[in-house]
OpenMM code with the backbone's topology and positions (N, CA, C; nanometers):
from openmm import Vec3, app, unit

residues = "UNK UNK UNK UNK UNK UNK UNK UNK UNK UNK UNK UNK UNK UNK UNK UNK UNK UNK UNK UNK UNK UNK UNK UNK UNK UNK UNK UNK UNK UNK UNK UNK UNK UNK UNK UNK UNK UNK UNK UNK UNK UNK UNK UNK UNK UNK UNK UNK UNK UNK UNK UNK UNK UNK UNK UNK UNK UNK UNK UNK UNK UNK UNK UNK UNK UNK UNK UNK UNK UNK UNK UNK UNK UNK UNK UNK UNK UNK UNK UNK UNK UNK UNK UNK UNK UNK UNK UNK UNK".split()
positions = [
    Vec3(-1.5218, 0.9003, -0.7090),
    Vec3(-1.3888, 0.9452, -0.7440),
    Vec3(-1.3783, 1.0941, -0.7229),
    Vec3(-1.2588, 1.1352, -0.6922),
    Vec3(-1.2389, 1.2784, -0.6731),
    Vec3(-1.2322, 1.3475, -0.8087),
    Vec3(-1.2430, 1.4778, -0.8050),
    Vec3(-1.2434, 1.5551, -0.9281),
    Vec3(-1.1042, 1.5836, -0.9808),
    Vec3(-1.0011, 1.5399, -0.9113),
    Vec3(-0.8651, 1.5635, -0.9562),
    Vec3(-0.8099, 1.6937, -0.9015),
    Vec3(-0.6933, 1.7262, -0.9481),
    Vec3(-0.6240, 1.8463, -0.9033),
    Vec3(-0.6591, 1.9611, -0.9965),
    Vec3(-0.6954, 2.0730, -0.9384),
    Vec3(-0.7234, 2.1932, -1.0170),
    Vec3(-0.5901, 2.2607, -1.0481),
    Vec3(-0.5516, 2.2616, -1.1740),
    Vec3(-0.4226, 2.3147, -1.2154),
    Vec3(-0.4354, 2.4637, -1.2435),
    Vec3(-0.4268, 2.5404, -1.1363),
    Vec3(-0.4399, 2.6861, -1.1475),
    Vec3(-0.3055, 2.7492, -1.1825),
    Vec3(-0.3099, 2.8758, -1.2130),
    Vec3(-0.1868, 2.9493, -1.2437),
    Vec3(-0.0946, 2.9517, -1.1221),
    Vec3(-0.1518, 2.9673, -1.0030),
    Vec3(-0.0697, 2.9681, -0.8808),
    Vec3(-0.0004, 2.8333, -0.8596),
    Vec3(-0.0735, 2.7238, -0.8834),
    Vec3(-0.0134, 2.5910, -0.8698),
    Vec3(0.0976, 2.5725, -0.9724),
    Vec3(0.0744, 2.6193, -1.0940),
    Vec3(0.1762, 2.6110, -1.1980),
    Vec3(0.3035, 2.6838, -1.1551),
    Vec3(0.2895, 2.8033, -1.1022),
    Vec3(0.4069, 2.8809, -1.0574),
    Vec3(0.4789, 2.8099, -0.9433),
    Vec3(0.4016, 2.7530, -0.8518),
    Vec3(0.4616, 2.6813, -0.7385),
    Vec3(0.5407, 2.5602, -0.7880),
    Vec3(0.4834, 2.4855, -0.8813),
    Vec3(0.5524, 2.3682, -0.9369),
    Vec3(0.6777, 2.4108, -1.0127),
    Vec3(0.6663, 2.5173, -1.0873),
    Vec3(0.7783, 2.5663, -1.1672),
    Vec3(0.8970, 2.6054, -1.0789),
    Vec3(0.8696, 2.6491, -0.9571),
    Vec3(0.9774, 2.6940, -0.8692),
    Vec3(1.0325, 2.5824, -0.7790),
    Vec3(0.9777, 2.4622, -0.7887),
    Vec3(1.0216, 2.3525, -0.7014),
    Vec3(1.1575, 2.2982, -0.7434),
    Vec3(1.2341, 2.2551, -0.6421),
    Vec3(1.3570, 2.1834, -0.6729),
    Vec3(1.3221, 2.0347, -0.6900),
    Vec3(1.4210, 1.9528, -0.7190),
    Vec3(1.3971, 1.8120, -0.7479),
    Vec3(1.3306, 1.7393, -0.6319),
    Vec3(1.3766, 1.7614, -0.5089),
    Vec3(1.3201, 1.6927, -0.3921),
    Vec3(1.1738, 1.7318, -0.3693),
    Vec3(1.1447, 1.8594, -0.3821),
    Vec3(1.0066, 1.9050, -0.3647),
    Vec3(0.9153, 1.8448, -0.4722),
    Vec3(0.9652, 1.8429, -0.5964),
    Vec3(0.8859, 1.7877, -0.7064),
    Vec3(0.8637, 1.6382, -0.6864),
    Vec3(0.9672, 1.5675, -0.6406),
    Vec3(0.9547, 1.4239, -0.6161),
    Vec3(0.8486, 1.3960, -0.5092),
    Vec3(0.8515, 1.4713, -0.3997),
    Vec3(0.7507, 1.4543, -0.2937),
    Vec3(0.6109, 1.4858, -0.3452),
    Vec3(0.5983, 1.5903, -0.4245),
    Vec3(0.4684, 1.6298, -0.4782),
    Vec3(0.4130, 1.5223, -0.5713),
    Vec3(0.4967, 1.4729, -0.6621),
    Vec3(0.4516, 1.3697, -0.7550),
    Vec3(0.4153, 1.2421, -0.6791),
    Vec3(0.4955, 1.2041, -0.5789),
    Vec3(0.4641, 1.0856, -0.4978),
    Vec3(0.3329, 1.1033, -0.4226),
    Vec3(0.3077, 1.2227, -0.3701),
    Vec3(0.1815, 1.2483, -0.3006),
    Vec3(0.0625, 1.2362, -0.3960),
    Vec3(0.0776, 1.2905, -0.5162),
    Vec3(-0.0295, 1.2806, -0.6156),
    Vec3(-0.0532, 1.1338, -0.6517),
    Vec3(0.0549, 1.0591, -0.6677),
    Vec3(0.0427, 0.9167, -0.6996),
    Vec3(-0.0305, 0.8423, -0.5878),
    Vec3(0.0082, 0.8658, -0.4637),
    Vec3(-0.0560, 0.7999, -0.3493),
    Vec3(-0.2044, 0.8354, -0.3403),
    Vec3(-0.2386, 0.9609, -0.3710),
    Vec3(-0.3798, 0.9993, -0.3715),
    Vec3(-0.4555, 0.9214, -0.4786),
    Vec3(-0.3922, 0.9003, -0.5936),
    Vec3(-0.4552, 0.8234, -0.7009),
    Vec3(-0.4743, 0.6778, -0.6631),
    Vec3(-0.3732, 0.6195, -0.5993),
    Vec3(-0.3840, 0.4806, -0.5544),
    Vec3(-0.4962, 0.4669, -0.4527),
    Vec3(-0.4992, 0.5574, -0.3565),
    Vec3(-0.6038, 0.5533, -0.2532),
    Vec3(-0.7418, 0.5675, -0.3159),
    Vec3(-0.7563, 0.6602, -0.4081),
    Vec3(-0.8840, 0.6814, -0.4747),
    Vec3(-0.9260, 0.5578, -0.5532),
    Vec3(-0.8305, 0.4964, -0.6231),
    Vec3(-0.8616, 0.3758, -0.7009),
    Vec3(-0.9048, 0.2614, -0.6098),
    Vec3(-0.8362, 0.2437, -0.4973),
    Vec3(-0.8713, 0.1355, -0.4050),
    Vec3(-1.0068, 0.1590, -0.3396),
    Vec3(-1.0365, 0.2823, -0.3073),
    Vec3(-1.1639, 0.3128, -0.2434),
    Vec3(-1.2810, 0.2950, -0.3388),
    Vec3(-1.2567, 0.3110, -0.4665),
    Vec3(-1.3643, 0.3056, -0.5642),
    Vec3(-1.3628, 0.1794, -0.6502),
    Vec3(-1.2740, 0.0851, -0.6158),
    Vec3(-1.2670, -0.0390, -0.6921),
    Vec3(-1.3908, -0.1234, -0.6643),
    Vec3(-1.4501, -0.1722, -0.7704),
    Vec3(-1.5694, -0.2552, -0.7575),
    Vec3(-1.5515, -0.3799, -0.8433),
    Vec3(-1.5712, -0.4943, -0.7814),
    Vec3(-1.5677, -0.6198, -0.8546),
    Vec3(-1.7094, -0.6734, -0.8560),
    Vec3(-1.7647, -0.6853, -0.9744),
    Vec3(-1.9007, -0.7341, -0.9897),
    Vec3(-1.8934, -0.8813, -1.0276),
    Vec3(-1.9179, -0.9689, -0.9306),
    Vec3(-1.9054, -1.1118, -0.9520),
    Vec3(-2.0388, -1.1785, -0.9217),
    Vec3(-2.0938, -1.2446, -1.0198),
    Vec3(-2.2201, -1.3162, -1.0033),
    Vec3(-2.1884, -1.4555, -0.9511),
    Vec3(-2.2091, -1.4747, -0.8201),
    Vec3(-2.1727, -1.6012, -0.7562),
    Vec3(-2.2562, -1.7179, -0.8088),
    Vec3(-2.3818, -1.6947, -0.8406),
    Vec3(-2.4667, -1.8027, -0.8935),
    Vec3(-2.4177, -1.8479, -1.0303),
    Vec3(-2.3812, -1.7516, -1.1149),
    Vec3(-2.3294, -1.7855, -1.2470),
    Vec3(-2.1970, -1.8596, -1.2345),
    Vec3(-2.1110, -1.8128, -1.1442),
    Vec3(-1.9825, -1.8777, -1.1213),
    Vec3(-2.0032, -2.0221, -1.0764),
    Vec3(-2.0944, -2.0425, -0.9825),
    Vec3(-2.1238, -2.1767, -0.9319),
    Vec3(-2.1756, -2.2660, -1.0452),
    Vec3(-2.2637, -2.2127, -1.1276),
    Vec3(-2.3188, -2.2905, -1.2388),
    Vec3(-2.2089, -2.3306, -1.3368),
    Vec3(-2.1227, -2.2356, -1.3711),
    Vec3(-2.0161, -2.2646, -1.4668),
    Vec3(-1.9147, -2.3626, -1.4100),
    Vec3(-1.8792, -2.3468, -1.2823),
    Vec3(-1.7869, -2.4417, -1.2207),
    Vec3(-1.8484, -2.5811, -1.2130),
    Vec3(-1.9785, -2.5861, -1.1945),
    Vec3(-2.0480, -2.7144, -1.1870),
    Vec3(-2.0462, -2.7917, -1.3172),
    Vec3(-2.0198, -2.7241, -1.4285),
    Vec3(-2.0154, -2.7932, -1.5577),
    Vec3(-1.8811, -2.8591, -1.5842),
    Vec3(-1.7814, -2.8315, -1.5004),
    Vec3(-1.6493, -2.8910, -1.5193),
    Vec3(-1.6563, -3.0389, -1.4830),
    Vec3(-1.6086, -3.1217, -1.5728),
    Vec3(-1.6113, -3.2658, -1.5520),
    Vec3(-1.5286, -3.3029, -1.4285),
    Vec3(-1.5871, -3.3839, -1.3420),
    Vec3(-1.5161, -3.4315, -1.2236),
    Vec3(-1.5443, -3.3505, -1.0987),
    Vec3(-1.6174, -3.2408, -1.1087),
    Vec3(-1.6513, -3.1606, -0.9921),
    Vec3(-1.7947, -3.1922, -0.9523),
    Vec3(-1.8069, -3.2625, -0.8402),
    Vec3(-1.9382, -3.2954, -0.7883),
    Vec3(-1.9883, -3.1869, -0.6942),
    Vec3(-2.1040, -3.2119, -0.6339),
    Vec3(-2.1668, -3.1121, -0.5466),
    Vec3(-2.0811, -3.0807, -0.4243),
    Vec3(-2.0225, -3.1830, -0.3617),
    Vec3(-1.9394, -3.1596, -0.2425),
    Vec3(-1.8166, -3.0751, -0.2770),
    Vec3(-1.7488, -3.1140, -0.3840),
    Vec3(-1.6286, -3.0406, -0.4253),
    Vec3(-1.6658, -2.8985, -0.4672),
    Vec3(-1.7765, -2.8826, -0.5353),
    Vec3(-1.8228, -2.7512, -0.5778),
    Vec3(-1.8498, -2.6628, -0.4566),
    Vec3(-1.9100, -2.7192, -0.3530),
    Vec3(-1.9370, -2.6428, -0.2305),
    Vec3(-1.8058, -2.5988, -0.1646),
    Vec3(-1.7059, -2.6863, -0.1634),
    Vec3(-1.5750, -2.6507, -0.1066),
    Vec3(-1.5112, -2.5371, -0.1866),
    Vec3(-1.5188, -2.5451, -0.3171),
    Vec3(-1.4611, -2.4408, -0.4028),
    Vec3(-1.5311, -2.3078, -0.3792),
    Vec3(-1.6626, -2.3092, -0.3726),
    Vec3(-1.7382, -2.1855, -0.3513),
    Vec3(-1.7056, -2.1239, -0.2149),
    Vec3(-1.6881, -2.2059, -0.1119),
    Vec3(-1.6510, -2.1548, 0.0207),
    Vec3(-1.5148, -2.0872, 0.0165),
    Vec3(-1.4201, -2.1478, -0.0546),
    Vec3(-1.2862, -2.0892, -0.0661),
    Vec3(-1.2935, -1.9553, -0.1395),
    Vec3(-1.3699, -1.9503, -0.2473),
    Vec3(-1.3850, -1.8253, -0.3231),
    Vec3(-1.4481, -1.7173, -0.2356),
    Vec3(-1.5558, -1.7502, -0.1658),
    Vec3(-1.6238, -1.6520, -0.0814),
    Vec3(-1.5335, -1.6038, 0.0316),
    Vec3(-1.4570, -1.6943, 0.0912),
    Vec3(-1.3659, -1.6558, 0.1993),
    Vec3(-1.2577, -1.5609, 0.1477),
    Vec3(-1.2034, -1.5906, 0.0307),
    Vec3(-1.0991, -1.5049, -0.0256),
    Vec3(-1.1520, -1.3684, -0.0664),
    Vec3(-1.2737, -1.3631, -0.1163),
    Vec3(-1.3343, -1.2338, -0.1502),
    Vec3(-1.3551, -1.1521, -0.0234),
    Vec3(-1.4034, -1.2159, 0.0823),
    Vec3(-1.4252, -1.1451, 0.2090),
    Vec3(-1.2941, -1.0942, 0.2660),
    Vec3(-1.1896, -1.1744, 0.2578),
    Vec3(-1.0585, -1.1315, 0.3077),
    Vec3(-1.0043, -1.0157, 0.2260),
    Vec3(-1.0225, -1.0193, 0.0950),
    Vec3(-0.9739, -0.9112, 0.0082),
    Vec3(-1.0473, -0.7812, 0.0379),
    Vec3(-1.1762, -0.7903, 0.0706),
    Vec3(-1.2539, -0.6707, 0.1033),
    Vec3(-1.2072, -0.6056, 0.2324),
    Vec3(-1.1521, -0.6853, 0.3243),
    Vec3(-1.1120, -0.6343, 0.4549),
    Vec3(-0.9656, -0.5902, 0.4609),
    Vec3(-0.8897, -0.6150, 0.3560),
    Vec3(-0.7476, -0.5792, 0.3561),
    Vec3(-0.7282, -0.4309, 0.3355),
    Vec3(-0.6349, -0.3753, 0.4104),
    Vec3(-0.5941, -0.2361, 0.3922),
    Vec3(-0.4773, -0.2333, 0.2960),
    Vec3(-0.4666, -0.1332, 0.2126),
    Vec3(-0.3524, -0.1253, 0.1231),
    Vec3(-0.2227, -0.1096, 0.2024),
    Vec3(-0.1193, -0.1811, 0.1586),
    Vec3(0.0099, -0.1756, 0.2266),
    Vec3(0.0941, -0.0645, 0.1651),
    Vec3(0.1548, 0.0206, 0.2492),
    Vec3(0.2409, 0.1262, 0.1951),
    Vec3(0.3666, 0.0652, 0.1331),
    Vec3(0.4193, 0.1288, 0.0280),
    Vec3(0.5375, 0.0810, -0.0394),
    Vec3(0.6644, 0.0993, 0.0432),
    Vec3(0.6636, 0.1991, 0.1273),
    Vec3(0.7849, 0.2306, 0.2046),
    Vec3(0.7610, 0.2117, 0.3509),
] * unit.nanometer
topology = app.Topology()
chain = topology.addChain("A")
for resn in residues:
    res = topology.addResidue(resn, chain)
    for name in ("N", "CA", "C"):
        topology.addAtom(name, app.Element.getBySymbol(name[0]), res)
């Protein structure tokens, strides 16, 4: 993660002198930097063996069905890892 924005006296003066449009662009830029930072540093810790074991305890799920479910989960995780964030505008 980044260290954030250093709020110096010069930055404070610059912000204080901004009009509404400038402030809106600045706040949106800061927000986008936060979103990008969060997406780059997002970590999902998923124990696939534990998941498989727990799903296997569900009544009515046999080995074949369990294998199909695990393949779908793994495929969706791989697809999510490869997705780029979509811009709002």
